[in-house]
Biopython code that builds the backbone (N, CA, C, O; Angstrom):
import numpy as np
from Bio.PDB.StructureBuilder import StructureBuilder

atoms = [
    (1, "MET", "N", (6.866, -8.420, -14.060)),
    (1, "MET", "CA", (6.117, -7.859, -13.060)),
    (1, "MET", "C", (7.055, -7.000, -12.133)),
    (1, "MET", "O", (8.157, -7.356, -11.715)),
    (2, "GLN", "N", (6.458, -5.878, -11.902)),
    (2, "GLN", "CA", (7.078, -4.934, -10.843)),
    (2, "GLN", "C", (6.248, -4.914, -9.631)),
    (2, "GLN", "O", (5.134, -4.392, -9.646)),
    (3, "PRO", "N", (6.809, -5.531, -8.449)),
    (3, "PRO", "CA", (5.979, -5.559, -7.215)),
    (3, "PRO", "C", (6.049, -4.159, -6.631)),
    (3, "PRO", "O", (7.003, -3.384, -6.707)),
    (4, "VAL", "N", (4.790, -3.948, -5.990)),
    (4, "VAL", "CA", (4.566, -2.730, -5.059)),
    (4, "VAL", "C", (3.948, -3.310, -3.967)),
    (4, "VAL", "O", (3.372, -4.392, -4.079)),
    (5, "ILE", "N", (4.017, -2.603, -2.751)),
    (5, "ILE", "CA", (3.442, -3.044, -1.538)),
    (5, "ILE", "C", (2.554, -2.035, -0.967)),
    (5, "ILE", "O", (2.859, -0.843, -0.995)),
    (6, "LYS", "N", (1.433, -2.474, -0.436)),
    (6, "LYS", "CA", (0.501, -1.648, 0.345)),
    (6, "LYS", "C", (0.464, -2.172, 1.742)),
    (6, "LYS", "O", (0.039, -3.311, 1.939)),
    (7, "LEU", "N", (0.863, -1.447, 2.692)),
    (7, "LEU", "CA", (0.664, -1.820, 4.224)),
    (7, "LEU", "C", (-0.632, -1.484, 4.677)),
    (7, "LEU", "O", (-1.116, -0.373, 4.462)),
    (8, "LEU", "N", (-1.237, -2.402, 5.307)),
    (8, "LEU", "CA", (-2.630, -2.112, 5.999)),
    (8, "LEU", "C", (-2.667, -2.520, 7.410)),
    (8, "LEU", "O", (-2.206, -3.605, 7.765)),
    (9, "ARG", "N", (-3.195, -1.694, 8.215)),
    (9, "ARG", "CA", (-3.508, -2.023, 9.711)),
    (9, "ARG", "C", (-4.548, -3.231, 9.701)),
    (9, "ARG", "O", (-5.348, -3.399, 8.781)),
    (10, "PRO", "N", (-4.461, -3.987, 10.727)),
    (10, "PRO", "CA", (-5.337, -5.192, 10.800)),
    (10, "PRO", "C", (-6.830, -4.921, 10.462)),
    (10, "PRO", "O", (-7.455, -5.643, 9.686)),
    (11, "HIS", "N", (-7.412, -3.752, 11.137)),
    (11, "HIS", "CA", (-8.833, -3.434, 10.791)),
    (11, "HIS", "C", (-9.007, -3.081, 9.341)),
    (11, "HIS", "O", (-10.051, -3.402, 8.776)),
    (12, "GLU", "N", (-8.084, -2.460, 8.719)),
    (12, "GLU", "CA", (-8.201, -2.098, 7.304)),
    (12, "GLU", "C", (-8.207, -3.364, 6.396)),
    (12, "GLU", "O", (-8.952, -3.448, 5.420)),
    (13, "TRP", "N", (-7.341, -4.341, 6.765)),
    (13, "TRP", "CA", (-7.260, -5.576, 5.957)),
    (13, "TRP", "C", (-8.546, -6.275, 6.150)),
    (13, "TRP", "O", (-9.132, -6.734, 5.170)),
    (14, "ALA", "N", (-9.038, -6.393, 7.364)),
    (14, "ALA", "CA", (-10.359, -7.109, 7.580)),
    (14, "ALA", "C", (-11.507, -6.506, 6.782)),
    (14, "ALA", "O", (-12.330, -7.236, 6.228)),
    (15, "GLN", "N", (-11.571, -5.121, 6.717)),
    (15, "GLN", "CA", (-12.636, -4.507, 6.058)),
    (15, "GLN", "C", (-12.460, -4.658, 4.516)),
    (15, "GLN", "O", (-13.436, -4.831, 3.786)),
    (16, "PHE", "N", (-11.149, -4.586, 4.030)),
    (16, "PHE", "CA", (-10.884, -4.656, 2.619)),
    (16, "PHE", "C", (-11.324, -6.098, 2.190)),
    (16, "PHE", "O", (-11.965, -6.300, 1.159)),
    (17, "HIS", "N", (-10.960, -7.017, 2.998)),
    (17, "HIS", "CA", (-11.359, -8.451, 2.608)),
    (17, "HIS", "C", (-12.776, -8.600, 2.794)),
    (17, "HIS", "O", (-13.319, -9.401, 2.033)),
    (18, "ALA", "N", (-13.471, -8.029, 3.604)),
    (18, "ALA", "CA", (-14.998, -8.254, 3.782)),
    (18, "ALA", "C", (-15.586, -7.462, 2.569)),
    (18, "ALA", "O", (-16.510, -7.992, 1.951)),
    (19, "ASP", "N", (-15.164, -6.337, 2.210)),
    (19, "ASP", "CA", (-15.823, -5.425, 1.114)),
    (19, "ASP", "C", (-15.418, -5.838, -0.220)),
    (19, "ASP", "O", (-16.246, -5.729, -1.124)),
    (20, "GLY", "N", (-14.194, -6.323, -0.483)),
    (20, "GLY", "CA", (-13.629, -6.656, -1.711)),
    (20, "GLY", "C", (-12.957, -5.435, -2.411)),
    (20, "GLY", "O", (-12.397, -5.628, -3.490)),
    (21, "HIS", "N", (-12.981, -4.140, -1.838)),
    (21, "HIS", "CA", (-12.336, -3.088, -2.172)),
    (21, "HIS", "C", (-11.930, -2.224, -1.092)),
    (21, "HIS", "O", (-12.516, -2.254, -0.010)),
    (22, "PHE", "N", (-10.903, -1.411, -1.339)),
    (22, "PHE", "CA", (-10.328, -0.544, -0.287)),
    (22, "PHE", "C", (-10.144, 0.896, -0.855)),
    (22, "PHE", "O", (-9.294, 1.123, -1.716)),
    (23, "ALA", "N", (-10.971, 1.875, -0.349)),
    (23, "ALA", "CA", (-10.831, 3.284, -0.909)),
    (23, "ALA", "C", (-9.624, 3.862, -0.274)),
    (23, "ALA", "O", (-9.090, 4.793, -0.878)),
    (24, "GLY", "N", (-9.063, 3.435, 0.932)),
    (24, "GLY", "CA", (-7.924, 4.135, 1.290)),
    (24, "GLY", "C", (-7.911, 4.303, 2.864)),
    (24, "GLY", "O", (-8.937, 4.220, 3.538)),
    (25, "SER", "N", (-6.691, 4.540, 3.372)),
    (25, "SER", "CA", (-6.573, 4.897, 4.818)),
    (25, "SER", "C", (-6.994, 6.276, 4.875)),
    (25, "SER", "O", (-7.314, 6.869, 3.845)),
    (26, "PRO", "N", (-7.015, 6.842, 6.045)),
    (26, "PRO", "CA", (-7.184, 8.244, 6.262)),
    (26, "PRO", "C", (-6.251, 9.180, 5.528)),
    (26, "PRO", "O", (-6.608, 10.249, 5.033)),
    (27, "ASP", "N", (-5.077, 8.706, 5.500)),
    (27, "ASP", "CA", (-3.929, 9.481, 4.759)),
    (27, "ASP", "C", (-4.276, 9.356, 3.276)),
    (27, "ASP", "O", (-4.336, 10.403, 2.633)),
    (28, "ASP", "N", (-4.500, 8.248, 2.690)),
    (28, "ASP", "CA", (-4.811, 7.946, 1.403)),
    (28, "ASP", "C", (-6.072, 8.976, 0.877)),
    (28, "ASP", "O", (-6.097, 9.685, -0.129)),
    (29, "LEU", "N", (-6.985, 8.810, 1.811)),
    (29, "LEU", "CA", (-8.301, 9.616, 1.427)),
    (29, "LEU", "C", (-7.954, 11.090, 1.367)),
    (29, "LEU", "O", (-8.351, 11.788, 0.433)),
    (30, "ARG", "N", (-7.168, 11.599, 2.421)),
    (30, "ARG", "CA", (-6.789, 12.952, 2.368)),
    (30, "ARG", "C", (-5.912, 13.541, 1.183)),
    (30, "ARG", "O", (-6.023, 14.657, 0.676)),
    (31, "ASP", "N", (-4.987, 12.505, 0.848)),
    (31, "ASP", "CA", (-4.112, 12.888, -0.364)),
    (31, "ASP", "C", (-4.725, 12.720, -1.764)),
    (31, "ASP", "O", (-4.295, 13.350, -2.730)),
    (32, "GLY", "N", (-5.816, 11.789, -1.844)),
    (32, "GLY", "CA", (-6.454, 11.561, -3.014)),
    (32, "GLY", "C", (-5.967, 10.486, -3.961)),
    (32, "GLY", "O", (-6.236, 10.444, -5.161)),
    (33, "TYR", "N", (-5.204, 9.601, -3.276)),
    (33, "TYR", "CA", (-4.604, 8.371, -3.983)),
    (33, "TYR", "C", (-4.202, 7.385, -2.873)),
    (33, "TYR", "O", (-4.085, 7.744, -1.702)),
    (34, "ILE", "N", (-3.991, 6.087, -3.307)),
    (34, "ILE", "CA", (-3.538, 5.045, -2.471)),
    (34, "ILE", "C", (-1.965, 5.160, -2.442)),
    (34, "ILE", "O", (-1.316, 5.092, -3.486)),
    (35, "HIS", "N", (-1.379, 5.336, -1.213)),
    (35, "HIS", "CA", (-0.012, 5.264, -1.123)),
    (35, "HIS", "C", (0.605, 3.826, -1.225)),
    (35, "HIS", "O", (0.180, 2.941, -0.483)),
    (36, "LEU", "N", (1.568, 3.588, -2.102)),
    (36, "LEU", "CA", (2.222, 2.310, -2.164)),
    (36, "LEU", "C", (3.750, 2.488, -2.070)),
    (36, "LEU", "O", (4.247, 3.609, -2.180)),
    (37, "SER", "N", (4.488, 1.395, -1.870)),
    (37, "SER", "CA", (5.923, 1.434, -1.781)),
    (37, "SER", "C", (6.369, 0.446, -2.526)),
    (37, "SER", "O", (5.667, -0.539, -2.757)),
    (38, "THR", "N", (7.693, 0.598, -3.033)),
    (38, "THR", "CA", (8.407, -0.528, -3.658)),
    (38, "THR", "C", (8.965, -1.416, -2.449)),
    (38, "THR", "O", (8.928, -1.019, -1.284)),
    (39, "PRO", "N", (9.442, -2.552, -2.805)),
    (39, "PRO", "CA", (10.015, -3.506, -1.808)),
    (39, "PRO", "C", (11.150, -2.832, -1.055)),
    (39, "PRO", "O", (11.331, -3.145, 0.122)),
    (40, "ASP", "N", (11.936, -1.922, -1.649)),
    (40, "ASP", "CA", (13.085, -1.180, -0.918)),
    (40, "ASP", "C", (12.471, -0.075, -0.160)),
    (40, "ASP", "O", (13.076, 0.316, 0.838)),
    (41, "GLN", "N", (11.379, 0.476, -0.480)),
    (41, "GLN", "CA", (10.902, 1.550, 0.271)),
    (41, "GLN", "C", (9.938, 1.217, 1.567)),
    (41, "GLN", "O", (9.716, 2.016, 2.477)),
    (42, "VAL", "N", (9.451, -0.018, 1.479)),
    (42, "VAL", "CA", (8.394, -0.425, 2.504)),
    (42, "VAL", "C", (8.964, -0.412, 3.925)),
    (42, "VAL", "O", (8.270, 0.086, 4.811)),
    (43, "ALA", "N", (10.115, -0.895, 4.206)),
    (43, "ALA", "CA", (10.720, -0.759, 5.603)),
    (43, "ALA", "C", (10.695, 0.741, 6.159)),
    (43, "ALA", "O", (10.115, 0.994, 7.215)),
    (44, "PRO", "N", (11.284, 1.632, 5.481)),
    (44, "PRO", "CA", (11.301, 2.992, 5.902)),
    (44, "PRO", "C", (9.838, 3.502, 5.979)),
    (44, "PRO", "O", (9.537, 4.304, 6.863)),
    (45, "THR", "N", (8.932, 3.072, 5.096)),
    (45, "THR", "CA", (7.601, 3.637, 5.234)),
    (45, "THR", "C", (7.040, 3.025, 6.430)),
    (45, "THR", "O", (6.384, 3.752, 7.177)),
    (46, "ALA", "N", (7.194, 1.830, 6.715)),
    (46, "ALA", "CA", (6.574, 1.236, 7.931)),
    (46, "ALA", "C", (7.214, 1.845, 9.273)),
    (46, "ALA", "O", (6.540, 1.950, 10.298)),
    (47, "ALA", "N", (8.388, 2.189, 9.209)),
    (47, "ALA", "CA", (9.133, 2.801, 10.378)),
    (47, "ALA", "C", (8.497, 4.158, 10.643)),
    (47, "ALA", "O", (8.294, 4.557, 11.789)),
    (48, "LYS", "N", (8.146, 4.951, 9.405)),
    (48, "LYS", "CA", (7.807, 6.398, 9.593)),
    (48, "LYS", "C", (6.358, 6.500, 9.881)),
    (48, "LYS", "O", (5.977, 7.366, 10.669)),
    (49, "TRP", "N", (5.432, 5.616, 9.260)),
    (49, "TRP", "CA", (4.010, 5.768, 9.331)),
    (49, "TRP", "C", (3.300, 4.830, 10.207)),
    (49, "TRP", "O", (2.190, 5.100, 10.666)),
    (50, "PHE", "N", (3.963, 3.657, 10.466)),
    (50, "PHE", "CA", (3.245, 2.603, 11.185)),
    (50, "PHE", "C", (4.017, 2.056, 12.417)),
    (50, "PHE", "O", (3.862, 0.907, 12.829)),
    (51, "ALA", "N", (4.866, 2.968, 12.979)),
    (51, "ALA", "CA", (5.595, 2.590, 14.142)),
    (51, "ALA", "C", (4.840, 2.152, 15.211)),
    (51, "ALA", "O", (3.907, 2.852, 15.606)),
    (52, "GLY", "N", (5.129, 0.986, 15.796)),
    (52, "GLY", "CA", (4.253, 0.542, 16.978)),
    (52, "GLY", "C", (2.986, -0.301, 16.602)),
    (52, "GLY", "O", (2.410, -0.966, 17.463)),
    (53, "VAL", "N", (2.560, -0.261, 15.288)),
    (53, "VAL", "CA", (1.416, -0.891, 14.900)),
    (53, "VAL", "C", (1.633, -2.437, 14.855)),
    (53, "VAL", "O", (2.544, -2.934, 14.193)),
    (54, "GLU", "N", (0.798, -3.134, 15.551)),
    (54, "GLU", "CA", (0.912, -4.567, 15.597)),
    (54, "GLU", "C", (0.043, -5.219, 14.535)),
    (54, "GLU", "O", (-1.059, -4.723, 14.302)),
    (55, "GLY", "N", (0.472, -6.335, 13.850)),
    (55, "GLY", "CA", (-0.365, -7.024, 12.922)),
    (55, "GLY", "C", (-0.411, -6.456, 11.574)),
    (55, "GLY", "O", (-1.311, -6.831, 10.823)),
    (56, "LEU", "N", (0.535, -5.514, 11.139)),
    (56, "LEU", "CA", (0.413, -5.048, 9.762)),
    (56, "LEU", "C", (0.371, -6.152, 8.854)),
    (56, "LEU", "O", (0.940, -7.219, 9.084)),
    (57, "MET", "N", (-0.383, -5.878, 7.689)),
    (57, "MET", "CA", (-0.291, -6.717, 6.608)),
    (57, "MET", "C", (0.277, -6.150, 5.449)),
    (57, "MET", "O", (-0.022, -4.995, 5.147)),
    (58, "ALA", "N", (1.114, -6.858, 4.709)),
    (58, "ALA", "CA", (1.851, -6.350, 3.517)),
    (58, "ALA", "C", (1.129, -6.904, 2.273)),
    (58, "ALA", "O", (1.140, -8.132, 2.190)),
    (59, "LEU", "N", (0.560, -6.289, 1.381)),
    (59, "LEU", "CA", (-0.158, -6.704, 0.126)),
    (59, "LEU", "C", (0.750, -6.481, -1.024)),
    (59, "LEU", "O", (1.145, -5.337, -1.246)),
    (60, "THR", "N", (1.105, -7.439, -1.749)),
    (60, "THR", "CA", (1.861, -7.372, -2.913)),
    (60, "THR", "C", (1.024, -7.263, -4.112)),
    (60, "THR", "O", (0.130, -8.080, -4.335)),
    (61, "LEU", "N", (1.291, -6.259, -4.905)),
    (61, "LEU", "CA", (0.548, -5.882, -5.988)),
    (61, "LEU", "C", (1.464, -5.700, -7.339)),
    (61, "LEU", "O", (2.651, -5.404, -7.200)),
    (62, "ASP", "N", (0.977, -5.858, -8.472)),
    (62, "ASP", "CA", (1.737, -5.734, -9.676)),
    (62, "ASP", "C", (1.680, -4.392, -10.369)),
    (62, "ASP", "O", (0.769, -4.135, -11.156)),
    (63, "ALA", "N", (2.694, -3.488, -10.071)),
    (63, "ALA", "CA", (2.619, -2.111, -10.613)),
    (63, "ALA", "C", (2.385, -2.193, -12.153)),
    (63, "ALA", "O", (1.860, -1.203, -12.662)),
    (64, "ASP", "N", (2.654, -3.074, -12.831)),
    (64, "ASP", "CA", (2.426, -3.112, -14.297)),
    (64, "ASP", "C", (0.925, -3.275, -14.616)),
    (64, "ASP", "O", (0.461, -2.841, -15.670)),
    (65, "ALA", "N", (0.223, -3.865, -13.755)),
    (65, "ALA", "CA", (-1.195, -4.190, -13.841)),
    (65, "ALA", "C", (-2.095, -3.138, -13.307)),
    (65, "ALA", "O", (-3.297, -3.208, -13.566)),
    (66, "LEU", "N", (-1.614, -2.153, -12.573)),
    (66, "LEU", "CA", (-2.434, -1.224, -11.852)),
    (66, "LEU", "C", (-2.530, 0.197, -12.629)),
    (66, "LEU", "O", (-1.517, 0.858, -12.855)),
    (67, "ALA", "N", (-3.698, 0.573, -12.981)),
    (67, "ALA", "CA", (-3.874, 1.796, -13.621)),
    (67, "ALA", "C", (-5.120, 2.503, -13.022)),
    (67, "ALA", "O", (-6.144, 1.878, -12.746)),
    (68, "PRO", "N", (-4.979, 3.833, -12.835)),
    (68, "PRO", "CA", (-3.851, 4.697, -13.172)),
    (68, "PRO", "C", (-2.963, 4.789, -12.007)),
    (68, "PRO", "O", (-3.347, 5.235, -10.926)),
    (69, "LEU", "N", (-1.755, 4.358, -12.238)),
    (69, "LEU", "CA", (-0.580, 4.382, -11.287)),
    (69, "LEU", "C", (0.433, 5.379, -11.765)),
    (69, "LEU", "O", (0.885, 5.364, -12.910)),
    (70, "LYS", "N", (0.784, 6.280, -10.809)),
    (70, "LYS", "CA", (1.607, 7.392, -11.091)),
    (70, "LYS", "C", (2.888, 7.245, -10.140)),
    (70, "LYS", "O", (2.736, 6.921, -8.962)),
    (71, "TRP", "N", (4.115, 7.485, -10.669)),
    (71, "TRP", "CA", (5.296, 7.575, -9.870)),
    (71, "TRP", "C", (5.630, 9.060, -9.631)),
    (71, "TRP", "O", (6.029, 9.819, -10.513)),
    (72, "GLU", "N", (5.413, 9.408, -8.275)),
    (72, "GLU", "CA", (5.426, 10.800, -8.080)),
    (72, "GLU", "C", (6.621, 11.064, -6.935)),
    (72, "GLU", "O", (6.914, 10.182, -6.127)),
    (73, "PRO", "N", (7.205, 12.222, -6.949)),
    (73, "PRO", "CA", (8.080, 12.529, -5.855)),
    (73, "PRO", "C", (7.468, 12.650, -4.455)),
    (73, "PRO", "O", (6.443, 13.299, -4.247)),
    (74, "ALA", "N", (8.150, 11.991, -3.502)),
    (74, "ALA", "CA", (7.725, 12.163, -2.054)),
    (74, "ALA", "C", (8.910, 12.367, -1.189)),
    (74, "ALA", "O", (9.691, 13.260, -1.518)),
    (75, "ARG", "N", (9.142, 11.695, -0.173)),
    (75, "ARG", "CA", (10.229, 11.788, 0.800)),
    (75, "ARG", "C", (11.575, 12.009, -0.012)),
    (75, "ARG", "O", (12.073, 11.176, -0.768)),
    (76, "GLY", "N", (12.079, 13.266, 0.268)),
    (76, "GLY", "CA", (13.321, 13.572, -0.407)),
    (76, "GLY", "C", (13.554, 13.409, -1.825)),
    (76, "GLY", "O", (14.659, 13.170, -2.312)),
    (77, "GLY", "N", (12.354, 13.562, -2.546)),
    (77, "GLY", "CA", (12.244, 13.662, -3.959)),
    (77, "GLY", "C", (12.224, 12.298, -4.569)),
    (77, "GLY", "O", (12.261, 12.195, -5.795)),
    (78, "VAL", "N", (12.165, 11.214, -3.776)),
    (78, "VAL", "CA", (12.291, 9.889, -4.316)),
    (78, "VAL", "C", (10.946, 9.450, -4.921)),
    (78, "VAL", "O", (9.947, 9.764, -4.274)),
    (79, "LEU", "N", (10.781, 8.796, -6.022)),
    (79, "LEU", "CA", (9.504, 8.561, -6.666)),
    (79, "LEU", "C", (8.886, 7.435, -5.971)),
    (79, "LEU", "O", (9.569, 6.434, -5.756)),
    (80, "PHE", "N", (7.540, 7.496, -5.558)),
    (80, "PHE", "CA", (6.743, 6.554, -4.929)),
    (80, "PHE", "C", (5.610, 6.253, -5.904)),
    (80, "PHE", "O", (5.222, 7.111, -6.696)),
    (81, "PRO", "N", (5.056, 4.969, -5.839)),
    (81, "PRO", "CA", (4.038, 4.710, -6.626)),
    (81, "PRO", "C", (2.671, 5.112, -5.945)),
    (81, "PRO", "O", (2.496, 4.777, -4.773)),
    (82, "HIS", "N", (1.740, 5.779, -6.589)),
    (82, "HIS", "CA", (0.482, 6.303, -6.010)),
    (82, "HIS", "C", (-0.634, 5.834, -7.087)),
    (82, "HIS", "O", (-0.583, 6.054, -8.298)),
    (83, "LEU", "N", (-1.701, 5.107, -6.356)),
    (83, "LEU", "CA", (-2.680, 4.580, -7.197)),
    (83, "LEU", "C", (-4.018, 5.419, -7.068)),
    (83, "LEU", "O", (-4.596, 5.634, -6.002)),
    (84, "TYR", "N", (-4.387, 5.823, -8.214)),
    (84, "TYR", "CA", (-5.568, 6.952, -8.233)),
    (84, "TYR", "C", (-6.879, 6.153, -8.487)),
    (84, "TYR", "O", (-7.658, 6.536, -9.360)),
    (85, "ARG", "N", (-7.133, 5.052, -7.740)),
    (85, "ARG", "CA", (-8.488, 4.341, -7.711)),
    (85, "ARG", "C", (-8.410, 3.511, -6.365)),
    (85, "ARG", "O", (-7.390, 3.448, -5.679)),
    (86, "PRO", "N", (-9.568, 2.901, -6.077)),
    (86, "PRO", "CA", (-9.631, 2.061, -4.839)),
    (86, "PRO", "C", (-8.762, 0.752, -5.273)),
    (86, "PRO", "O", (-8.628, 0.468, -6.463)),
    (87, "LEU", "N", (-8.254, 0.073, -4.365)),
    (87, "LEU", "CA", (-7.666, -1.211, -4.524)),
    (87, "LEU", "C", (-8.744, -2.263, -4.662)),
    (87, "LEU", "O", (-9.797, -2.074, -4.052)),
    (88, "LEU", "N", (-8.607, -3.273, -5.344)),
    (88, "LEU", "CA", (-9.627, -4.406, -5.450)),
    (88, "LEU", "C", (-8.901, -5.634, -5.137)),
    (88, "LEU", "O", (-7.720, -5.834, -5.422)),
    (89, "LEU", "N", (-9.802, -6.565, -4.441)),
    (89, "LEU", "CA", (-9.118, -7.789, -4.009)),
    (89, "LEU", "C", (-8.279, -8.424, -5.150)),
    (89, "LEU", "O", (-7.174, -8.929, -4.953)),
    (90, "GLY", "N", (-8.886, -8.360, -6.348)),
    (90, "GLY", "CA", (-8.229, -9.018, -7.433)),
    (90, "GLY", "C", (-6.865, -8.332, -7.876)),
    (90, "GLY", "O", (-6.134, -8.857, -8.716)),
    (91, "ASP", "N", (-6.590, -7.205, -7.296)),
    (91, "ASP", "CA", (-5.305, -6.615, -7.542)),
    (91, "ASP", "C", (-4.272, -7.194, -6.709)),
    (91, "ASP", "O", (-3.096, -6.992, -7.010)),
    (92, "VAL", "N", (-4.610, -7.976, -5.570)),
    (92, "VAL", "CA", (-3.761, -8.471, -4.668)),
    (92, "VAL", "C", (-3.117, -9.730, -5.083)),
    (92, "VAL", "O", (-3.807, -10.718, -5.338)),
    (93, "LEU", "N", (-1.761, -9.749, -5.169)),
    (93, "LEU", "CA", (-1.151, -11.091, -5.564)),
    (93, "LEU", "C", (-0.756, -11.905, -4.470)),
    (93, "LEU", "O", (-0.639, -13.126, -4.577)),
    (94, "ASP", "N", (-0.525, -11.214, -3.321)),
    (94, "ASP", "CA", (-0.118, -11.941, -1.984)),
    (94, "ASP", "C", (-0.481, -11.000, -0.863)),
    (94, "ASP", "O", (-0.403, -9.782, -1.020)),
    (95, "ALA", "N", (-0.910, -11.595, 0.358)),
    (95, "ALA", "CA", (-1.172, -10.895, 1.494)),
    (95, "ALA", "C", (-0.535, -11.591, 2.619)),
    (95, "ALA", "O", (-0.929, -12.724, 2.900)),
    (96, "ALA", "N", (0.425, -11.027, 3.306)),
    (96, "ALA", "CA", (1.200, -11.719, 4.305)),
    (96, "ALA", "C", (1.483, -10.776, 5.379)),
    (96, "ALA", "O", (1.630, -9.585, 5.109)),
    (97, "PRO", "N", (1.582, -11.248, 6.692)),
    (97, "PRO", "CA", (2.001, -10.351, 7.807)),
    (97, "PRO", "C", (3.370, -9.668, 7.511)),
    (97, "PRO", "O", (4.323, -10.282, 7.030)),
    (98, "PHE", "N", (3.387, -8.366, 7.833)),
    (98, "PHE", "CA", (4.585, -7.663, 7.560)),
    (98, "PHE", "C", (5.668, -7.872, 8.528)),
    (98, "PHE", "O", (5.405, -7.731, 9.722)),
    (99, "ALA", "N", (6.873, -8.195, 8.151)),
    (99, "ALA", "CA", (8.046, -8.249, 9.023)),
    (99, "ALA", "C", (9.217, -7.484, 8.477)),
    (99, "ALA", "O", (9.832, -7.840, 7.472)),
    (100, "ALA", "N", (9.515, -6.336, 9.240)),
    (100, "ALA", "CA", (10.626, -5.551, 8.651)),
    (100, "ALA", "C", (11.810, -6.285, 8.504)),
    (100, "ALA", "O", (12.149, -7.078, 9.382)),
    (101, "GLY", "N", (12.537, -6.092, 7.399)),
    (101, "GLY", "CA", (13.684, -6.843, 7.011)),
    (101, "GLY", "C", (13.422, -7.987, 6.315)),
    (101, "GLY", "O", (14.348, -8.704, 5.935)),
]
sb = StructureBuilder()
sb.init_structure("model")
sb.init_model(0)
sb.init_chain("A")
sb.init_seg("    ")
for serial, (resi, resn, name, xyz) in enumerate(atoms, 1):
    if name == "N":
        sb.init_residue(resn, " ", resi, " ")
    sb.init_atom(name, np.array(xyz, "f"), 0.0, 1.0, " ", f" {name:<3s}", serial, name[0])
structure = sb.get_structure()
């Protein structure tokens, strides 16, 4: 298993949990895919895009089980996982409050 992480704001997690699927945040919808991070990338992602957001949820997913998942260059040419479909509750292996570090 290769873990990848999706950070969600509290209202996004609540809606995802209620609906059973998540089409994406405004940034995801703008870009046409769900932005994900590896465990090593998630803290810098949180600092850059979620600074000051209280109650973030970190969803752990299995990259090997997600399709279509593409590894594409982002910040500084580093490869990030991008999912080209909505997330489903069944994709989530774990959901826990995010704590940097």
